[in-house]
C-alpha positions in Angstrom: -0.1 -0.1 0.0 1.3 3.5 -0.9 2.8 5.4 2.0 1.0 8.7 3.0 1.8 11.9 4.8 -1.0 14.5 5.8 -0.2 18.0 6.6 -3.1 20.6 6.7 -5.2 18.8 4.0 -1.9 17.8 1.9 -1.3 14.1 1.5 2.0 12.6 -0.1 1.5 9.2 -1.8 4.6 7.2 -2.6 4.1 4.0 -4.7 5.1 0.7 -3.3 8.1 0.5 -5.8 9.2 3.9 -4.8 9.2 5.1 -8.3 6.4 7.6 -8.1 5.3 10.4 -5.6 2.1 12.3 -5.9 0.5 15.2 -3.9 -3.1 15.2 -3.0 -4.9 18.5 -2.1 -8.2 18.2 -0.3 -10.9 21.0 -0.1 -10.4 23.5 2.6 -6.8 24.3 2.5 -6.0 28.0 3.3 -5.0 29.4 -0.1 -2.5 31.9 1.8 -0.6 28.9 3.1 -0.7 27.0 -0.2 2.8 28.1 -1.7 5.4 26.2 -3.8 7.7 26.6 -0.8 5.1 25.0 1.6 4.5 22.0 -0.7 8.2 21.4 -1.3 8.8 21.4 2.6 6.1 18.7 2.7 7.8 16.6 0.1 11.2 17.1 1.7 9.6 16.0 5.1 9.0 12.5 3.1 12.5 12.6 1.8 11.4 13.1 -1.7 14.3 14.3 -3.9 13.3 17.5 -5.7 14.0 18.6 -9.1 12.9 21.3 -11.7 10.2 19.0 -12.7 8.9 18.6 -9.2 8.9 22.4 -8.8 7.0 22.7 -12.3 4.4 19.9 -11.2 3.9 21.6 -7.8 3.2 25.1 -9.4 0.6 23.4 -11.9 -0.9 21.6 -9.0 -1.4 24.8 -7.0 -2.9 26.6 -10.0 -5.4 23.9 -10.6 -6.3 24.0 -6.9 -7.0 27.7 -6.9 -9.3 27.4 -9.8 -11.3 24.5 -8.0 -10.7 24.9 -4.3 -13.7 22.7 -3.4 -12.5 19.8 -5.4 -9.8 17.2 -4.4 -6.9 17.8 -6.8 -4.0 15.2 -7.2 -0.9 15.1 -9.4 2.5 13.1 -9.8 5.2 15.5 -8.9 8.2 13.2 -8.9 9.4 10.0 -10.5 12.2 7.8 -10.3 13.3 5.3 -13.0 13.5 1.5 -12.6 16.6 -0.4 -12.9 17.5 -1.9 -16.5 18.6 -5.5 -15.9 21.1 -6.7 -18.3 20.0 -9.2 -21.0 21.5 -12.7 -20.7 23.8 -14.0 -23.5 22.0 -16.0 -26.2 22.5 -17.8 -29.3 20.9 -16.0 -32.3 20.1 -18.7 -35.0 20.5 -17.7 -38.8 17.5 -16.8 -40.7 17.6 -20.2 -42.5 17.4 -22.2 -39.2 14.8 -19.8 -37.6 12.6 -20.4 -40.8 13.2 -24.3 -40.6 12.2 -24.2 -36.9 8.9 -22.2 -37.8 8.1 -24.7 -40.6 8.5 -27.6 -38.3 6.0 -25.9 -35.8 3.3 -25.7 -38.6 0.1 -27.8 -37.9 1.2 -31.5 -38.4 -0.9 -33.4 -41.1 -2.0 -36.9 -40.6 0.3 -39.7 -41.9 -1.9 -40.0 -45.0 -1.7 -36.3 -45.8 -3.3 -32.8 -45.0 -6.8 -32.9 -43.4 -9.8 -31.7 -45.2 -9.8 -28.1 -43.5 -6.1 -27.7 -44.4 -4.8 -26.1 -47.5 -2.1 -28.5 -49.1 -1.4 -25.9 -51.9 -0.3 -23.3 -49.4 2.4 -25.7 -47.6 4.6 -28.2 -49.2 4.2 -30.9 -46.7 6.5 -33.4 -48.5 9.5 -30.9 -48.1 8.5 -29.7 -44.7 11.4 -31.2 -42.6 11.1 -32.0 -39.0 14.8 -32.0 -38.6 17.4 -29.2 -38.4 19.8 -30.3 -41.0 23.2 -28.3 -41.7 25.9 -28.6 -44.2 29.6 -28.5 -43.6 30.7 -24.9 -43.5 27.2 -23.6 -42.9 26.7 -20.7 -40.3 24.6 -21.8 -37.4 24.2 -18.6 -35.4 25.8 -15.8 -33.5 26.6 -15.9 -29.9 25.2 -12.6 -28.5 27.3 -11.6 -25.4 25.3 -10.6 -22.2 24.7 -6.7 -21.6 25.6 -4.9 -18.2 22.5 -3.7 -16.1 21.9 0.1 -15.6 21.0 0.9 -11.9 17.6 2.8 -11.3 16.9 5.3 -8.6 13.6 5.9 -6.5 11.9 9.2 -5.7 13.9 9.4 -2.6 17.2 9.3 -4.5 18.1 5.8 -3.3 19.9 3.5 -5.8 17.9 0.5 -7.2 20.6 -2.0 -8.1 20.3 -3.7 -11.7 21.5 -7.2 -12.4 24.0 -7.9 -15.1 22.9 -10.4 -17.9 24.4 -13.9 -17.4 26.8 -15.3 -20.0 25.5 -18.0 -22.2 26.1 -21.5 -21.1 26.9 -23.3 -24.1 29.3 -26.2 -24.8 30.0 -26.9 -28.6 31.8 -30.1 -29.3 34.5 -30.6 -32.0 31.9 -30.8 -34.7 31.2 -26.9 -34.5 33.7 -24.3 -34.4 33.5 -20.8 -33.0 35.0 -17.9 -35.0 36.5 -14.9 -33.2 33.4 -12.9 -34.0 31.3 -15.6 -32.0 29.8 -17.2 -35.0 29.2 -20.8 -34.8 29.9 -22.9 -38.0 29.5 -26.4 -38.8 32.7 -28.4 -39.2 30.7 -31.3 -40.6 27.2 -31.7 -42.2 24.5 -33.5 -40.1 21.7 -33.1 -37.7 21.9 -30.0 -35.3 21.4 -31.2 -31.8 20.8 -28.7 -28.9 20.3 -30.3 -25.6 20.6 -27.8 -22.7 24.2 -26.4 -22.9 25.4 -29.0 -25.2 25.4 -28.3 -29.1 26.6 -30.6 -31.6 26.1 -32.0 -35.1 25.2 -35.6 -35.3 26.3 -37.4 -38.6 23.8 -40.1 -38.2 19.9 -39.5 -38.6 17.9 -42.0 -36.7 14.3 -41.8 -37.5 12.1 -43.9 -35.0 9.1 -44.1 -37.4 8.6 -43.9 -41.0 9.4 -41.3 -43.6 6.0 -39.7 -44.1 4.2 -36.4 -43.5 5.6 -36.4 -39.8 9.0 -36.1 -41.2 8.8 -34.6 -44.8 11.4 -35.6 -47.3 15.0 -36.4 -46.1 18.0 -34.9 -47.3 21.0 -35.7 -45.1 24.7 -35.4 -45.2 25.5 -38.6 -43.4 24.1 -42.0 -42.6 20.3 -42.5 -42.2 18.6 -45.2 -40.3 14.7 -45.6 -40.6 13.1 -47.8 -38.0 9.9 -48.2 -40.1 9.4 -47.6 -43.8 9.2 -44.9 -46.5 5.7 -43.9 -47.7 4.6 -43.1 -51.3 6.2 -40.0 -53.2 8.6 -39.4 -50.3 12.3 -39.3 -50.9 15.5 -40.1 -48.8 18.8 -38.6 -50.2 21.8 -39.1 -48.0 25.6 -39.0 -48.5 26.0 -42.0 -46.1 24.5 -45.4 -46.0 20.7 -45.6 -46.0 19.1 -48.5 -43.9 15.4 -49.1 -43.8 13.9 -51.7 -41.5 10.4 -51.8 -43.1 8.7 -51.6 -46.5 9.8 -48.7 -49.0 6.8 -48.0 -51.3 6.8 -45.9 -54.4 9.4 -43.5 -53.2 13.0 -42.3 -54.1 16.0 -43.6 -52.3 19.5 -42.2 -53.1 22.6 -42.8 -51.3 26.4 -41.9 -52.1 27.1 -45.0 -50.2 25.1 -48.2 -49.6 21.5 -48.8 -49.4 20.1 -51.6 -47.1 16.2 -52.6 -47.3 15.5 -55.2 -44.7 11.8 -55.6 -46.2 12.4 -54.4 -49.9 10.7 -52.0 -52.0 7.3 -52.0 -53.7 7.8 -49.2 -56.3 4.8 -50.0 -58.5 6.7 -48.7 -61.5 7.4 -45.4 -59.7 10.1 -46.5 -57.2 13.7 -45.1 -57.9 16.9 -46.2 -56.3 20.4 -44.9 -56.8 23.4 -46.1 -54.9 26.9 -45.1 -55.1 28.1 -48.5 -53.8 26.2 -51.6 -52.7 22.5 -52.6 -52.4 21.1 -55.2 -50.2 17.3 -55.9 -50.5 14.8 -58.6 -49.7 13.0 -57.7 -52.9 12.3 -55.2 -55.6 9.1 -54.4 -57.5 8.5 -52.0 -60.1 11.8 -50.1 -59.3 14.3 -48.3 -61.5 17.7 -48.9 -59.8 21.2 -47.7 -60.6 23.7 -49.4 -58.4 27.4 -48.2 -58.6 28.9 -51.5 -57.3 27.3 -54.7 -56.1 23.7 -56.1 -55.7 22.5 -58.8 -53.3 18.8 -59.8 -53.5 17.3 -62.2 -51.1 14.0 -63.1 -52.6 13.0 -61.8 -56.1 13.1 -58.9 -58.4 9.9 -58.2 -60.6 9.2 -55.8 -63.4 12.2 -53.6 -62.7 15.0 -52.0 -64.5 18.2 -52.7 -62.7 21.7 -51.5 -63.7 24.6 -52.9 -61.7 28.1 -51.3 -62.0 29.7 -54.2 -60.1 28.5 -57.8 -59.7 25.1 -59.3 -58.7 25.3 -62.0 -56.1 22.0 -63.2 -55.7 21.9 -67.1 -55.8 18.5 -67.3 -54.0 16.6 -64.6 -56.0 14.2 -64.9 -59.0 14.4 -62.0 -61.7 11.1 -61.8 -63.6 10.3 -59.2 -66.2 11.9 -56.0 -66.8 15.8 -55.7 -67.5 19.0 -56.4 -65.6 22.3 -54.9 -66.8 25.4 -56.2 -64.9 29.0 -55.0 -65.6 30.5 -57.8 -63.6 29.7 -61.4 -62.9 26.1 -62.1 -62.4 24.7 -65.0 -60.2 21.0 -65.5 -59.9 18.7 -68.2 -58.6 15.9 -68.1 -61.3 15.9 -65.9 -64.5 12.5 -65.5 -66.2 9.2 -67.2 -65.5 6.9 -69.7 -66.7 4.8 -67.1 -68.5 7.7 -66.1 -70.7 7.4 -62.6 -69.5 9.9 -60.2 -71.2 13.2 -60.4 -69.4 16.3 -58.9 -70.7 20.0 -59.4 -69.3 22.8 -57.4 -70.6 26.3 -58.7 -69.4 29.5 -56.8 -69.2 28.1 -53.4 -70.0 28.9 -50.0 -68.7 26.2 -47.8 -70.3 27.6 -44.5 -69.0 31.1 -45.2 -70.2 29.6 -46.5 -73.5 27.7 -43.3 -73.9 30.8 -41.2 -73.1 32.8 -43.2 -75.7 29.9 -42.7 -78.2 30.2 -39.0 -77.7 34.0 -38.9 -78.1 33.9 -41.0 -81.2 31.4 -38.6 -82.7 33.7 -35.7 -82.0 36.7 -37.6 -83.4 34.8 -38.3 -86.6 33.9 -34.7 -86.9 37.7 -33.7 -86.3 38.8 -36.1 -88.9 36.3 -35.1 -91.5 37.1 -31.4 -91.0 40.8 -32.2 -91.2 40.4 -34.2 -94.3 38.5 -31.5 -96.1 40.9 -28.8 -95.0 43.8 -31.0 -96.2 42.5 -31.5 -99.6 41.7 -27.8 -100.1 45.2 -26.9 -98.6 46.9 -29.2 -101.2 44.9 -27.9 -104.2 46.0 -24.4 -103.2 49.6 -25.5 -102.7 49.7 -26.7 -106.3 48.8 -23.2 -107.4 50.9 -21.4 -104.9 52.6 -19.2 -107.5 49.3 -17.8 -108.7 47.5 -17.2 -105.3 45.9 -13.9 -104.7 46.2 -12.2 -101.4 42.8 -13.6 -100.3 43.8 -17.0 -101.3 47.1 -16.7 -99.5 45.2 -15.7 -96.3 42.8 -18.7 -96.8 45.7 -21.0 -97.1 47.0 -19.7 -93.7 43.6 -20.4 -92.2 43.6 -24.0 -93.5 47.0 -24.7 -92.0 45.7 -23.4 -88.8 42.6 -25.6 -89.0 44.8 -28.7 -89.7 47.0 -27.9 -86.7 44.1 -27.4 -84.4 42.5 -30.6 -85.5 45.6 -32.5 -85.0 46.3 -31.0 -81.8 42.8 -32.0 -80.3 42.6 -35.5 -82.2 45.6 -36.8 -80.3 44.4 -36.5 -76.8 40.8 -37.6 -77.7 42.1 -40.7 -79.4 44.1 -41.5 -76.2 41.0 -40.8 -74.1 39.0 -43.1 -76.1 41.8 -45.8 -76.0 41.8 -45.4 -72.2 37.9 -45.8 -72.2 38.2 -49.0 -74.1 40.8 -50.3 -71.7 38.6 -49.3 -68.7 35.6 -51.2 -70.3 37.8 -54.4 -70.8 39.3 -54.3 -67.3 36.0 -53.3 -65.4 33.5 -55.7 -67.0 33.1 -59.4 -66.8 30.8 -61.4 -69.2 29.4 -64.1 -67.0 26.1 -65.4 -66.0 25.2 -68.1 -63.4 21.8 -69.5 -62.9 21.6 -71.7 -60.0 17.9 -73.2 -60.4 16.3 -72.4 -63.7 16.7 -70.3 -66.8 13.3 -69.9 -68.5 12.5 -69.8 -72.2 12.1 -66.2 -73.5 15.0 -64.8 -71.5 17.1 -62.6 -73.8 20.7 -62.4 -72.9 23.1 -59.8 -74.3 26.8 -60.9 -74.1 29.8 -59.7 -76.0 28.8 -59.1 -79.7 25.9 -61.4 -79.4 22.2 -61.5 -78.4 21.0 -64.9 -77.2 17.1 -65.7 -76.8 16.6 -68.9 -74.7 14.4 -71.3 -76.6 13.2 -73.5 -73.8 13.8 -73.9 -70.0 17.1 -74.8 -68.8 17.7 -76.4 -65.4 20.5 -75.1 -63.3 23.1 -74.7 -62.1 24.6 -73.4 -65.4 27.2 -70.8 -66.4 27.0 -68.8 -69.6 30.0 -66.9 -70.8 32.3 -66.4 -74.0 34.8 -68.6 -75.2 38.5 -67.7 -76.2 37.1 -66.6 -79.6 34.3 -64.5 -78.1 31.4 -67.0 -78.8 28.6 -67.6 -76.4 28.8 -71.0 -74.5 27.0 -72.7 -71.7 28.4 -75.1 -69.0 26.7 -77.5 -66.5 28.3 -76.4 -63.0 27.6 -79.9 -61.8 30.1 -81.3 -64.6 33.0 -79.8 -66.4 31.8 -79.8 -70.0 30.6 -76.9 -71.9 28.8 -76.4 -75.2 27.9 -73.7 -77.8 24.9 -71.7 -76.4 23.5 -72.0 -79.8 22.2 -75.4 -78.9 19.8 -73.8 -76.2 19.1 -70.3 -77.7 18.7 -68.4 -81.1 21.9 -66.4 -81.6 22.0 -63.0 -83.3 24.6 -60.5 -83.7 24.2 -57.3 -81.5 24.7 -54.6 -84.0 25.0 -51.9 -81.4 27.8 -53.7 -79.7 29.7 -54.5 -82.8 29.7 -50.9 -84.0 30.8 -49.5 -80.7 33.5 -52.2 -80.6 34.8 -51.4 -84.1 34.9 -47.8 -83.6 36.7 -48.1 -80.5 39.2 -50.5 -82.1 39.8 -47.8 -84.9 40.4 -45.1 -82.4 42.8 -47.3 -80.4 44.7 -48.2 -83.8 44.9 -44.3 -84.6 46.1 -43.6 -81.1 48.8 -46.3 -81.5 49.8 -44.9 -85.0 50.0 -41.4 -83.5 52.1 -42.6 -80.6 54.4 -44.5 -83.0 55.0 -41.4 -85.2 55.5 -39.2 -82.0 58.3 -41.6 -80.9 59.9 -41.8 -84.3 60.0 -38.1 -84.4 
């Protein structure tokens, strides 16, 4: 309760916090007594600090009272100021991270999608991440230092002590560095974790449920482990290994390392998988898969397009429909099905390298044709050198430059193509092992040949090429082999033949160029 002091109808009120003092004048005060000096003495008796403002307010109060002596008049005549406590130190996150936190705080849709009263067109729930993911080198935030407090004073002139702000209690580990300016930066990419004073970046993302609307799409610079599955239309992209315990639906899975699918992937012709290294899965259905190294399937692969840069080691798996391209050795349990569904197997192929080689051969052909035309014109002009005009002489100089340019570029290109040819020979292996059964209708591309199997063949068998490059088949329970033509319709693979011919020519040209250079 405010303190009061009465003196001949004059009351002084002081607020409980001591920051305000007011004078109250009641009716009946002798106007001869009511002077500035009198009221200032009343205030001083209450230890109120006087100032010019106090004198001004007192004069105004007296004037008001003289105009209405029959009314109670009150006014604030003195004020202190409260202490300004210091602000604690804090971590001010970057705008990017603040926006990510705000997005994660939006109303969460059901696992099946936004509710009826929500507006999915306003929010991309698929890309609304529930995690704070940072990249190496990314700024996390600025450490703001605490501020000092500013003392206050009450109406009696007493100091009201202010508290200084507390320093931020933060303990980054070695995954985060602090600059001289107090900026926190990620040393590695991963999940930003802030638990009390501890702040760090986790290089492994563990998702306790499924990848769905509760998590949004995942893009992570590290390993990802998913306790359940991945729902339709969602994507998981990681630089580390991706391991999924339950079913992956028609989703996109992409890892720079390995992919491990304990239950497999039901892609329904929309599933996509890219692995920089190996893939292990129980089964694949309706999936387009690009695998950098090796493939291991436990059960089966159906209606899928699978390209393997290494080997396929799946002795218990059945491959039905779609296509299988393997650069290295291929071992499967069953190939094809009783229904003779279209099934294509390409052995010892590297499509990306072949496309690169094809493009290089096209460029080399253009260089050779350009050089040939230029040489013909140059030789014609040389024969008439004595009669050349100034323009023809200039043209002759241009032709000489074109020839030198073509030769300068053709040599490195021929060497690159020769290296590609060597890479394809050393990185591929034309070998197919079928452990249980090879069904009729399966089309096998190997070497320069396409073999279409006429009737079912019981395993275990191995199909490869003999020393002369002709397809053969061997019974793995015995030691004999025979031409594959006895079991299949054999036709030349014109595409492979043409690529082989062109690469051989490029290698010969490169050898000739090297020989000429050594002779010179």
